[in-house]
MDAnalysis code that builds the backbone (N, CA, C; Angstrom):
import MDAnalysis as mda
import numpy as np

u = mda.Universe.empty(624, n_residues=208, atom_resindex=np.repeat(np.arange(208), 3), trajectory=True)
u.add_TopologyAttr("name", ["N", "CA", "C"] * 208)
u.add_TopologyAttr("resid", np.arange(1, 209))
u.add_TopologyAttr("resname", ["MET", "ASN", "ARG", "LYS", "PRO", "ILE", "PHE", "ASP", "ALA", "VAL", "ARG", "LYS", "ILE", "LEU", "GLY", "ARG", "SER", "PHE", "THR", "GLN", "ALA", "GLU", "VAL", "ASN", "ALA", "LEU", "ASP", "LYS", "ALA", "ILE", "ASP", "GLN", "SER", "THR", "GLY", "ALA", "LEU", "PRO", "GLY", "GLY", "LEU", "ALA", "PRO", "GLU", "PRO", "THR", "PRO", "THR", "PRO", "ALA", "PRO", "ALA", "ALA", "SER", "GLY", "ARG", "LYS", "LEU", "GLY", "ALA", "ALA", "GLY", "ALA", "LYS", "LEU", "ILE", "LYS", "LYS", "TRP", "GLU", "GLY", "CYS", "GLU", "LYS", "ARG", "LEU", "ALA", "ASN", "GLY", "THR", "PHE", "ALA", "ALA", "TYR", "PRO", "ASP", "PRO", "GLY", "SER", "ALA", "ASP", "GLY", "LYS", "PRO", "TRP", "THR", "ILE", "GLY", "TRP", "GLY", "SER", "THR", "GLY", "ALA", "ASP", "VAL", "LYS", "LYS", "GLY", "THR", "ILE", "TRP", "THR", "GLN", "GLU", "GLN", "CYS", "ASP", "ALA", "ARG", "PHE", "ASP", "VAL", "ASP", "MET", "VAL", "SER", "TYR", "VAL", "ASP", "GLU", "VAL", "ALA", "ALA", "PHE", "LEU", "GLY", "THR", "ALA", "ALA", "THR", "THR", "GLN", "ASN", "GLN", "PHE", "ASP", "ALA", "LEU", "VAL", "SER", "PHE", "HIS", "TYR", "ASN", "THR", "GLY", "ALA", "ILE", "ARG", "SER", "SER", "THR", "LEU", "GLY", "LYS", "MET", "HIS", "LYS", "ALA", "GLY", "LYS", "PHE", "ALA", "GLU", "ALA", "LYS", "ALA", "GLN", "PHE", "GLY", "GLN", "TRP", "ILE", "TYR", "ASN", "ASP", "GLY", "LYS", "PRO", "MET", "ASN", "GLY", "LEU", "LYS", "ASN", "ARG", "ARG", "ALA", "GLU", "GLU", "ALA", "LYS", "LEU", "TYR", "GLY", "MET", "PRO"])
u.atoms.positions = np.array([
    [29.642, -61.742, 5.886],
    [28.647, -62.604, 6.536],
    [28.608, -62.316, 8.036],
    [27.418, -62.129, 8.559],
    [27.250, -61.927, 10.003],
    [27.173, -63.292, 10.685],
    [28.209, -63.640, 11.441],
    [28.282, -64.962, 12.059],
    [27.516, -65.054, 13.371],
    [27.108, -63.912, 13.892],
    [26.500, -63.905, 15.218],
    [25.277, -64.830, 15.322],
    [24.325, -64.816, 14.352],
    [23.168, -65.722, 14.489],
    [23.580, -67.192, 14.570],
    [24.644, -67.558, 13.843],
    [25.102, -68.950, 13.880],
    [25.647, -69.292, 15.262],
    [26.522, -68.409, 15.769],
    [27.087, -68.651, 17.097],
    [25.985, -68.664, 18.161],
    [25.029, -67.737, 18.049],
    [23.941, -67.686, 19.028],
    [23.110, -68.965, 19.003],
    [22.818, -69.455, 17.778],
    [21.989, -70.652, 17.652],
    [22.690, -71.872, 18.252],
    [23.983, -72.019, 17.933],
    [24.724, -73.166, 18.464],
    [24.882, -73.052, 19.976],
    [25.124, -71.822, 20.460],
    [25.256, -71.617, 21.907],
    [23.943, -71.995, 22.617],
    [22.806, -71.658, 21.997],
    [21.507, -71.984, 22.598],
    [21.292, -73.496, 22.634],
    [21.699, -74.170, 21.566],
    [21.559, -75.622, 21.512],
    [22.410, -76.272, 22.597],
    [23.645, -75.788, 22.757],
    [24.551, -76.346, 23.766],
    [24.118, -76.009, 25.189],
    [23.470, -74.842, 25.330],
    [23.054, -74.405, 26.655],
    [24.192, -73.854, 27.496],
    [25.243, -73.408, 26.834],
    [26.412, -72.868, 27.543],
    [27.241, -72.048, 26.575],
    [28.267, -71.360, 27.115],
    [29.187, -70.609, 26.281],
    [30.188, -71.559, 25.617],
    [30.867, -71.060, 24.578],
    [31.848, -71.865, 23.867],
    [33.185, -71.913, 24.599],
    [33.903, -72.988, 24.405],
    [35.313, -73.005, 24.751],
    [36.074, -72.383, 23.578],
    [37.318, -71.999, 23.788],
    [38.084, -71.396, 22.709],
    [38.281, -72.373, 21.560],
    [38.482, -73.649, 21.880],
    [38.648, -74.663, 20.832],
    [37.391, -74.768, 19.971],
    [36.232, -74.671, 20.606],
    [34.977, -74.739, 19.859],
    [34.782, -73.511, 18.984],
    [35.175, -72.342, 19.494],
    [35.108, -71.122, 18.688],
    [35.967, -71.272, 17.443],
    [37.194, -71.780, 17.622],
    [38.102, -71.961, 16.497],
    [37.529, -72.932, 15.469],
    [36.965, -74.043, 15.951],
    [36.417, -75.050, 15.049],
    [35.217, -74.517, 14.284],
    [34.348, -73.784, 14.967],
    [33.161, -73.247, 14.310],
    [33.538, -72.158, 13.307],
    [34.509, -71.320, 13.677],
    [35.003, -70.307, 12.741],
    [35.538, -70.956, 11.469],
    [36.318, -72.029, 11.639],
    [36.893, -72.713, 10.489],
    [35.803, -73.304, 9.604],
    [34.784, -73.907, 10.221],
    [33.691, -74.504, 9.451],
    [32.932, -73.437, 8.663],
    [32.714, -72.283, 9.292],
    [32.014, -71.195, 8.599],
    [32.861, -70.675, 7.442],
    [34.167, -70.514, 7.688],
    [35.065, -70.060, 6.626],
    [35.045, -71.008, 5.436],
    [35.049, -72.311, 5.708],
    [35.031, -73.293, 4.627],
    [33.722, -73.238, 3.848],
    [32.628, -73.029, 4.560],
    [31.324, -73.028, 3.893],
    [31.094, -71.773, 3.063],
    [31.778, -70.679, 3.417],
    [31.560, -69.411, 2.704],
    [32.642, -69.103, 1.688],
    [33.674, -69.967, 1.606],
    [34.710, -69.734, 0.622],
    [35.910, -69.006, 1.147],
    [35.918, -68.669, 2.437],
    [37.079, -67.991, 3.008],
    [38.276, -68.930, 3.089],
    [38.026, -70.253, 3.084],
    [39.093, -71.241, 3.047],
    [38.916, -72.086, 1.783],
    [39.985, -72.727, 1.283],
    [39.869, -73.550, 0.066],
    [38.792, -74.610, 0.196],
    [38.064, -74.795, -0.895],
    [37.047, -75.823, -0.924],
    [35.669, -75.326, -0.543],
    [35.553, -74.061, -0.185],
    [34.262, -73.527, 0.223],
    [33.531, -72.864, -0.924],
    [32.321, -72.396, -0.641],
    [31.504, -71.695, -1.611],
    [31.900, -70.229, -1.651],
    [31.428, -69.525, -2.646],
    [31.695, -68.095, -2.734],
    [31.046, -67.392, -1.554],
    [31.750, -66.467, -0.894],
    [31.192, -65.811, 0.282],
    [30.025, -64.896, -0.056],
    [29.076, -64.832, 0.852],
    [27.961, -63.905, 0.693],
    [28.370, -62.534, 1.203],
    [27.859, -61.473, 0.584],
    [28.210, -60.129, 1.057],
    [27.632, -59.870, 2.439],
    [28.349, -59.063, 3.234],
    [27.854, -58.695, 4.552],
    [26.652, -57.770, 4.385],
    [25.534, -58.046, 5.056],
    [24.353, -57.194, 4.923],
    [24.663, -55.751, 5.315],
    [24.108, -54.830, 4.565],
    [24.287, -53.412, 4.864],
    [23.145, -52.945, 5.761],
    [23.437, -52.229, 6.845],
    [22.368, -51.745, 7.725],
    [21.393, -50.840, 6.968],
    [20.142, -50.879, 7.359],
    [19.157, -49.987, 6.757],
    [19.537, -48.544, 7.044],
    [19.258, -47.632, 6.111],
    [19.602, -46.229, 6.362],
    [18.801, -45.664, 7.525],
    [19.356, -44.679, 8.180],
    [18.660, -44.051, 9.296],
    [17.356, -43.428, 8.810],
    [16.285, -43.637, 9.564],
    [14.976, -43.106, 9.180],
    [14.985, -41.585, 9.125],
    [15.845, -40.981, 9.921],
    [15.900, -39.519, 9.996],
    [16.542, -38.899, 8.771],
    [17.272, -39.705, 8.010],
    [18.010, -39.164, 6.881],
    [19.370, -38.617, 7.275],
    [19.650, -38.523, 8.577],
    [20.941, -38.046, 9.046],
    [21.950, -39.181, 9.010],
    [23.223, -38.819, 8.957],
    [24.297, -39.805, 8.957],
    [25.377, -39.387, 9.948],
    [26.061, -40.369, 10.481],
    [27.241, -40.104, 11.288],
    [28.392, -39.834, 10.345],
    [29.058, -38.703, 10.523],
    [30.164, -38.356, 9.659],
    [31.420, -39.146, 9.990],
    [32.412, -39.040, 9.099],
    [33.669, -39.757, 9.287],
    [34.365, -39.331, 10.578],
    [34.297, -38.038, 10.900],
    [34.951, -37.543, 12.116],
    [34.305, -38.150, 13.359],
    [32.986, -38.278, 13.339],
    [32.280, -38.858, 14.476],
    [32.592, -40.332, 14.648],
    [32.582, -41.082, 13.538],
    [32.883, -42.506, 13.605],
    [34.309, -42.735, 14.110],
    [35.236, -41.914, 13.634],
    [36.634, -42.043, 14.063],
    [36.770, -41.767, 15.556],
    [36.087, -40.735, 16.043],
    [36.165, -40.384, 17.458],
    [35.586, -41.509, 18.325],
    [34.423, -42.004, 17.949],
    [33.777, -43.061, 18.733],
    [34.657, -44.306, 18.780],
    [35.171, -44.706, 17.624],
    [35.980, -45.924, 17.585],
    [37.289, -45.746, 18.356],
    [37.827, -44.528, 18.355],
    [39.043, -44.291, 19.119],
    [38.804, -44.550, 20.601],
    [37.690, -44.043, 21.121],
    [37.453, -44.141, 22.555],
    [36.795, -45.441, 22.981],
    [36.043, -46.049, 22.092],
    [35.456, -47.342, 22.440],
    [36.486, -48.453, 22.285],
    [37.329, -48.319, 21.259],
    [38.315, -49.352, 20.987],
    [37.649, -50.649, 20.578],
    [38.435, -51.562, 20.096],
    [37.931, -52.916, 19.838],
    [38.802, -53.796, 20.720],
    [38.389, -53.905, 21.980],
    [39.245, -54.460, 23.031],
    [39.125, -55.979, 23.164],
    [40.024, -56.513, 23.954],
    [40.058, -57.942, 24.320],
    [40.163, -58.851, 23.108],
    [41.139, -58.520, 22.248],
    [41.405, -59.366, 21.084],
    [42.114, -60.636, 21.533],
    [41.615, -61.775, 21.101],
    [42.188, -63.061, 21.465],
    [43.244, -63.477, 20.436],
    [43.966, -64.529, 20.741],
    [45.076, -64.959, 19.891],
    [44.628, -65.316, 18.481],
    [43.396, -65.799, 18.332],
    [42.915, -66.201, 17.008],
    [42.233, -65.065, 16.254],
    [42.288, -63.843, 16.813],
    [41.722, -62.690, 16.120],
    [40.279, -62.380, 16.463],
    [39.633, -63.212, 17.280],
    [38.276, -62.908, 17.721],
    [38.345, -62.013, 18.957],
    [37.179, -61.562, 19.421],
    [37.117, -60.630, 20.538],
    [36.187, -61.164, 21.623],
    [36.612, -60.997, 22.874],
    [35.840, -61.475, 24.020],
    [35.141, -60.301, 24.708],
    [33.952, -60.561, 25.227],
    [33.245, -59.542, 26.008],
    [34.003, -59.295, 27.304],
    [33.886, -58.059, 27.817],
    [34.593, -57.700, 29.052],
    [33.684, -56.834, 29.925],
    [33.888, -56.857, 31.245],
    [33.049, -56.057, 32.140],
    [33.438, -54.587, 32.087],
    [32.489, -53.721, 32.394],
    [32.763, -52.291, 32.460],
    [33.806, -52.048, 33.542],
    [34.957, -51.480, 33.185],
    [36.019, -51.325, 34.179],
    [35.731, -50.285, 35.255],
    [34.742, -49.424, 35.015],
    [34.484, -48.363, 35.982],
    [33.286, -48.587, 36.874],
    [32.502, -49.636, 36.616],
    [31.300, -49.859, 37.417],
    [31.563, -50.911, 38.493],
    [30.848, -50.808, 39.583],
    [31.074, -51.697, 40.722],
    [30.714, -53.147, 40.407],
    [29.677, -53.353, 39.597],
    [29.224, -54.723, 39.307],
    [29.691, -55.235, 37.944],
    [30.488, -54.429, 37.234],
    [30.985, -54.861, 35.938],
    [29.999, -54.708, 34.804],
    [28.823, -54.198, 35.092],
    [27.812, -54.042, 34.054],
    [27.861, -52.631, 33.474],
    [27.576, -52.484, 32.179],
    [27.223, -53.541, 31.228],
    [28.458, -54.224, 30.655],
    [28.305, -55.516, 30.357],
    [29.355, -56.216, 29.630],
    [29.403, -55.637, 28.221],
    [30.593, -55.520, 27.690],
    [30.818, -54.818, 26.436],
    [31.677, -55.659, 25.509],
    [31.498, -55.457, 24.196],
    [32.309, -56.177, 23.220],
    [32.481, -55.305, 21.981],
    [33.550, -55.533, 21.247],
    [33.764, -54.799, 20.002],
    [33.906, -53.304, 20.222],
    [33.207, -52.538, 19.397],
    [33.264, -51.074, 19.431],
    [32.259, -50.519, 20.447],
    [32.310, -51.041, 21.668],
    [31.434, -50.532, 22.715],
    [30.026, -51.080, 22.684],
    [29.825, -52.210, 22.030],
    [28.475, -52.773, 21.912],
    [28.054, -53.446, 23.216],
    [26.827, -53.180, 23.623],
    [26.237, -53.792, 24.808],
    [24.853, -54.327, 24.450],
    [24.232, -55.028, 25.376],
    [22.889, -55.539, 25.130],
    [22.699, -56.889, 25.778],
    [21.487, -57.417, 25.657],
    [21.161, -58.696, 26.289],
    [22.000, -59.837, 25.734],
    [22.502, -59.687, 24.507],
    [23.287, -60.748, 23.892],
    [24.775, -60.631, 24.208],
    [25.154, -59.623, 24.983],
    [26.563, -59.435, 25.333],
    [26.740, -59.711, 26.823],
    [27.464, -60.755, 27.138],
    [27.671, -61.151, 28.537],
    [28.987, -61.898, 28.645],
    [29.338, -62.290, 29.845],
    [30.565, -63.041, 30.064],
    [30.572, -64.289, 29.181],
    [31.659, -64.464, 28.446],
    [31.773, -65.626, 27.573],
    [31.422, -65.367, 26.132],
    [30.843, -64.191, 25.828],
    [30.495, -63.860, 24.452],
    [31.772, -63.651, 23.633],
    [31.816, -64.249, 22.455],
    [32.959, -64.128, 21.545],
    [32.435, -63.693, 20.174],
    [33.044, -62.648, 19.613],
    [32.673, -62.189, 18.273],
    [33.901, -62.117, 17.386],
    [33.678, -62.235, 16.078],
    [34.732, -61.990, 15.103],
    [34.836, -60.489, 14.846],
    [35.921, -60.082, 14.165],
    [36.054, -58.674, 13.787],
    [34.878, -58.233, 12.924],
    [34.466, -59.117, 12.029],
    [33.344, -58.810, 11.146],
    [32.068, -58.555, 11.949],
    [31.840, -59.361, 12.969],
    [30.667, -59.158, 13.824],
    [30.755, -57.825, 14.567],
    [31.935, -57.498, 15.066],
    [32.110, -56.227, 15.783],
    [31.811, -55.050, 14.872],
    [32.351, -55.087, 13.657],
    [32.164, -53.981, 12.712],
    [30.704, -53.862, 12.283],
    [30.079, -55.017, 12.007],
    [28.687, -54.997, 11.565],
    [27.769, -54.487, 12.667],
    [28.026, -54.900, 13.910],
    [27.180, -54.447, 15.015],
    [27.325, -52.940, 15.227],
    [28.539, -52.416, 15.084],
    [28.749, -50.975, 15.206],
    [27.898, -50.225, 14.179],
    [27.925, -50.668, 12.931],
    [27.156, -49.997, 11.880],
    [25.654, -50.033, 12.175],
    [25.185, -51.179, 12.649],
    [23.760, -51.316, 12.973],
    [23.386, -50.427, 14.165],
    [24.222, -50.467, 15.212],
    [23.950, -49.658, 16.401],
    [23.917, -48.173, 16.065],
    [24.812, -47.729, 15.190],
    [24.878, -46.308, 14.854],
    [23.587, -45.805, 14.226],
    [22.918, -46.660, 13.458],
    [21.644, -46.248, 12.861],
    [20.659, -45.842, 13.948],
    [20.584, -46.639, 15.015],
    [19.656, -46.344, 16.112],
    [20.047, -45.066, 16.849],
    [21.329, -44.912, 17.141],
    [21.768, -43.734, 17.894],
    [21.648, -42.465, 17.065],
    [21.935, -42.554, 15.784],
    [21.743, -41.407, 14.894],
    [20.280, -40.985, 14.893],
    [19.373, -41.949, 14.775],
    [17.946, -41.622, 14.753],
    [17.478, -41.044, 16.083],
    [17.997, -41.560, 17.197],
    [17.592, -41.042, 18.508],
    [18.035, -39.590, 18.685],
    [19.264, -39.290, 18.287],
    [19.752, -37.914, 18.401],
    [18.990, -37.005, 17.451],
    [18.773, -37.457, 16.227],
    [18.057, -36.652, 15.245],
    [16.618, -36.375, 15.692],
    [15.966, -37.396, 16.266],
    [14.592, -37.211, 16.735],
    [14.540, -36.192, 17.865],
    [15.511, -36.236, 18.748],
    [15.559, -35.274, 19.851],
    [15.794, -33.858, 19.339],
    [16.701, -33.706, 18.395],
    [17.052, -32.370, 17.903],
    [15.949, -31.754, 17.054],
    [15.206, -32.593, 16.335],
    [14.151, -32.053, 15.479],
    [14.734, -31.103, 14.434],
    [14.204, -29.890, 14.383],
    [14.650, -28.921, 13.380],
    [15.707, -27.960, 13.926],
    [16.235, -28.227, 15.114],
    [17.261, -27.344, 15.690],
    [18.480, -27.278, 14.776],
    [18.986, -26.090, 14.579],
    [20.170, -25.904, 13.736],
    [21.333, -26.710, 14.300],
    [21.936, -27.546, 13.451],
    [22.998, -28.440, 13.910],
    [23.964, -28.692, 12.765],
    [25.244, -28.371, 12.963],
    [26.243, -28.686, 11.952],
    [26.571, -30.171, 12.007],
    [27.265, -30.671, 10.975],
    [27.645, -32.085, 10.981],
    [28.571, -32.398, 12.139],
    [29.515, -31.498, 12.435],
    [30.438, -31.757, 13.548],
    [29.710, -31.748, 14.889],
    [28.760, -30.846, 15.052],
    [27.958, -30.844, 16.271],
    [27.177, -32.148, 16.392],
    [26.582, -32.560, 15.288],
    [25.792, -33.788, 15.298],
    [26.658, -34.993, 15.647],
    [27.830, -35.082, 15.044],
    [28.729, -36.203, 15.324],
    [29.123, -36.236, 16.797],
    [29.441, -35.062, 17.356],
    [29.827, -34.994, 18.771],
    [28.676, -35.422, 19.670],
    [27.471, -35.034, 19.317],
    [26.303, -35.394, 20.117],
    [25.998, -36.891, 20.020],
    [26.202, -37.484, 18.845],
    [25.996, -38.924, 18.706],
    [27.024, -39.679, 19.552],
    [28.277, -39.221, 19.530],
    [29.304, -39.857, 20.362],
    [28.933, -39.755, 21.837],
    [28.504, -38.588, 22.251],
    [28.080, -38.379, 23.643],
    [26.925, -39.315, 23.998],
    [25.934, -39.390, 23.134],
    [24.754, -40.213, 23.407],
    [25.093, -41.701, 23.392],
    [25.984, -42.119, 22.500],
    [26.382, -43.524, 22.439],
    [27.055, -43.946, 23.738],
    [27.778, -43.036, 24.337],
    [28.500, -43.337, 25.570],
    [27.632, -43.199, 26.815],
    [26.677, -42.255, 26.792],
    [25.906, -41.951, 28.001],
    [24.431, -42.313, 27.914],
    [23.870, -42.317, 26.706],
    [22.436, -42.537, 26.541],
    [21.590, -41.395, 27.063],
    [22.194, -40.209, 27.217],
    [21.527, -39.116, 27.939],
    [21.199, -37.902, 27.086],
    [21.101, -38.058, 25.764],
    [20.858, -36.877, 24.940],
    [19.548, -36.177, 25.313],
    [18.512, -36.933, 25.665],
    [17.215, -36.319, 25.955],
    [17.163, -35.657, 27.332],
    [17.839, -36.241, 28.303],
    [17.735, -35.757, 29.682],
    [18.811, -34.735, 30.048],
    [19.831, -34.609, 29.236],
    [20.981, -33.782, 29.600],
    [20.737, -32.291, 29.376],
    [21.352, -31.494, 30.233],
    [21.366, -30.046, 30.023],
    [22.093, -29.732, 28.728],
    [23.092, -30.528, 28.393],
    [23.836, -30.343, 27.152],
    [22.892, -30.360, 25.954],
    [22.071, -31.388, 25.869],
    [21.138, -31.489, 24.755],
    [20.147, -30.343, 24.725],
    [19.651, -29.971, 25.884],
    [18.664, -28.883, 25.955],
    [19.286, -27.551, 25.561],
    [20.528, -27.320, 25.975],
    [21.219, -26.087, 25.590],
    [21.415, -26.025, 24.074],
    [21.771, -27.162, 23.501],
    [21.971, -27.171, 22.051],
    [20.666, -26.856, 21.323],
    [19.587, -27.503, 21.734],
    [18.298, -27.259, 21.072],
    [17.880, -25.798, 21.170],
    [18.289, -25.153, 22.261],
    [17.950, -23.747, 22.460],
    [18.895, -22.814, 21.701],
    [19.869, -23.383, 20.998],
    [20.801, -22.562, 20.240],
    [21.904, -21.954, 21.083],
    [22.053, -22.418, 22.319],
    [23.091, -21.894, 23.213],
    [24.322, -22.797, 23.100],
    [25.025, -22.618, 21.998],
    [26.090, -23.551, 21.645],
    [27.293, -23.463, 22.583],
    [27.676, -22.284, 23.009],
    [28.809, -22.154, 23.927],
    [28.510, -22.847, 25.247],
    [27.276, -22.657, 25.741],
    [26.881, -23.296, 26.991],
    [26.822, -24.819, 26.824],
    [26.329, -25.275, 25.676],
    [26.256, -26.711, 25.408],
    [27.649, -27.314, 25.364],
    [28.570, -26.636, 24.701],
    [29.938, -27.135, 24.613],
    [30.553, -27.291, 26.001],
    [30.276, -26.348, 26.884],
    [30.829, -26.402, 28.244],
    [30.267, -27.578, 29.037],
    [29.081, -28.047, 28.675],
    [28.436, -29.133, 29.407],
    [29.098, -30.497, 29.198],
    [29.847, -30.662, 28.112],
    [30.502, -31.956, 27.897],
    [31.364, -32.337, 29.105],
    [32.016, -31.334, 29.683],
    [32.911, -31.581, 30.800],
    [32.234, -32.026, 32.078],
    [30.904, -31.974, 32.120],
    [30.174, -32.431, 33.307],
    [29.984, -33.952, 33.318],
    [30.212, -34.582, 32.177],
    [29.909, -36.008, 32.043],
    [31.190, -36.836, 32.074],
    [31.843, -36.830, 33.225],
    [33.137, -37.509, 33.363],
    [33.127, -38.541, 34.499],
    [31.936, -38.876, 34.984],
    [31.846, -39.729, 36.169],
    [31.290, -41.117, 35.833],
    [31.793, -42.111, 36.532],
    [31.264, -43.472, 36.474],
    [31.166, -43.963, 37.906],
    [29.953, -44.321, 38.326],
    [29.703, -44.701, 39.724],
    [30.163, -43.604, 40.685],
    [29.964, -42.345, 40.271],
    [30.289, -41.210, 41.135],
    [31.748, -40.830, 41.175],
    [32.586, -41.534, 40.391],
    [34.016, -41.238, 40.393],
    [34.434, -40.644, 39.054],
    [35.228, -39.549, 39.070],
    [35.727, -38.990, 37.811],
    [36.700, -39.960, 37.158],
    [36.589, -40.121, 35.854],
    [37.432, -41.051, 35.116],
    [38.267, -40.275, 34.097],
    [39.576, -40.516, 34.107],
    [40.452, -39.808, 33.179],
    [40.076, -40.062, 31.728],
    [39.685, -41.305, 31.419],
    [39.275, -41.621, 30.057],
    [38.075, -40.807, 29.619],
    [37.107, -40.646, 30.526],
    [35.923, -39.851, 30.200],
    [36.267, -38.366, 30.075],
    [37.177, -37.885, 30.911],
    [37.606, -36.487, 30.793],
    [38.177, -36.228, 29.403],
    [39.026, -37.119, 28.959],
    [39.666, -36.942, 27.656],
    [38.679, -37.100, 26.507],
    [37.761, -38.061, 26.643],
    [36.759, -38.247, 25.586],
    [35.852, -37.032, 25.484],
    [35.375, -36.536, 26.629],
    [34.503, -35.363, 26.609],
    [35.226, -34.149, 26.020],
    [36.522, -34.026, 26.299],
    [37.290, -32.908, 25.745],
    [37.341, -33.000, 24.219],
    [37.511, -34.201, 23.691],
    [37.552, -34.359, 22.234],
    [36.173, -34.154, 21.616],
    [35.131, -34.607, 22.305],
    [33.771, -34.360, 21.807],
    [33.480, -32.876, 21.771],
    [33.869, -32.167, 22.835],
    [33.644, -30.726, 22.894],
    [34.417, -30.016, 21.785],
    [35.642, -30.469, 21.532],
    [36.446, -29.867, 20.479],
    [35.785, -30.059, 19.113],
    [35.311, -31.285, 18.845],
    [34.629, -31.562, 17.574],
    [33.347, -30.733, 17.480],
    [32.604, -30.658, 18.573],
    [31.356, -29.886, 18.607],
    [31.604, -28.443, 18.204],
    [32.730, -27.877, 18.636],
    [33.009, -26.467, 18.387],
    [33.641, -26.173, 17.050],
    [33.966, -27.226, 16.275],
    [34.583, -27.005, 14.967],
    [33.536, -26.599, 13.942],
    [33.886, -25.689, 13.005],
    [32.913, -25.264, 11.991],
    [32.581, -26.385, 11.015],
])
C-alpha cells in the first residue's frame, strides 16, 4: 500500500508537517486498517508502476548501482525516513528522501515509510528510463551502457545536454566513457562521492 497520499491528505488538512508522535500514530492506524496489525483487514497489494513506454528496462546492475549511491538515508528510530537537504549545495536544495527522490512533495519535514521510498523509486525509474531511451533513439546501446546512462541521468538530469550522451549516440564509446569523470562537481566543488560514483558508472558502461 502506498501511504503517501494518506499522509499528504492529512498534512494538507492540518496545514503543517507531522510531529514524530503523529507519524507513529498514523502509521499504526494504517497498519491496523490494512491487516499489518491484529484486527485489521487483509492488506491491499502495492500498485505496480506502469511499464516504460519505451519498452526499455533498468537492469539489476543499474538498480543496484543507483541504490548504492543514493542510499536510503535518514532512517528514524521507528523505521521511517526523513527528508534531508542536499549536503553539497549552498542552499540545501533539492531536499531528498529515500532512494534519492526529489520533487515538490519532498521538503523539510517530509516523512516516508520504507514502502513509500521503494515505490517512489520504481515509479521514478520509469520516467528516467523513458527519458534516456527517448534521447538515445536507435543508437546501439548494451544493457550495461543503458544502466550506466540511466544512473548518470538520475543523478544529473543531463543526458540530453551532456557531451557524454552525444558521444554515445555517435558511437564513440571510449570517448563517452571518459566523460563520466567530468561530472564530479556540486556548486563548482569536486565531490569525492561523485568521483567514486562516476567511476563505477564508467566501469559498468564499459562492461560487455
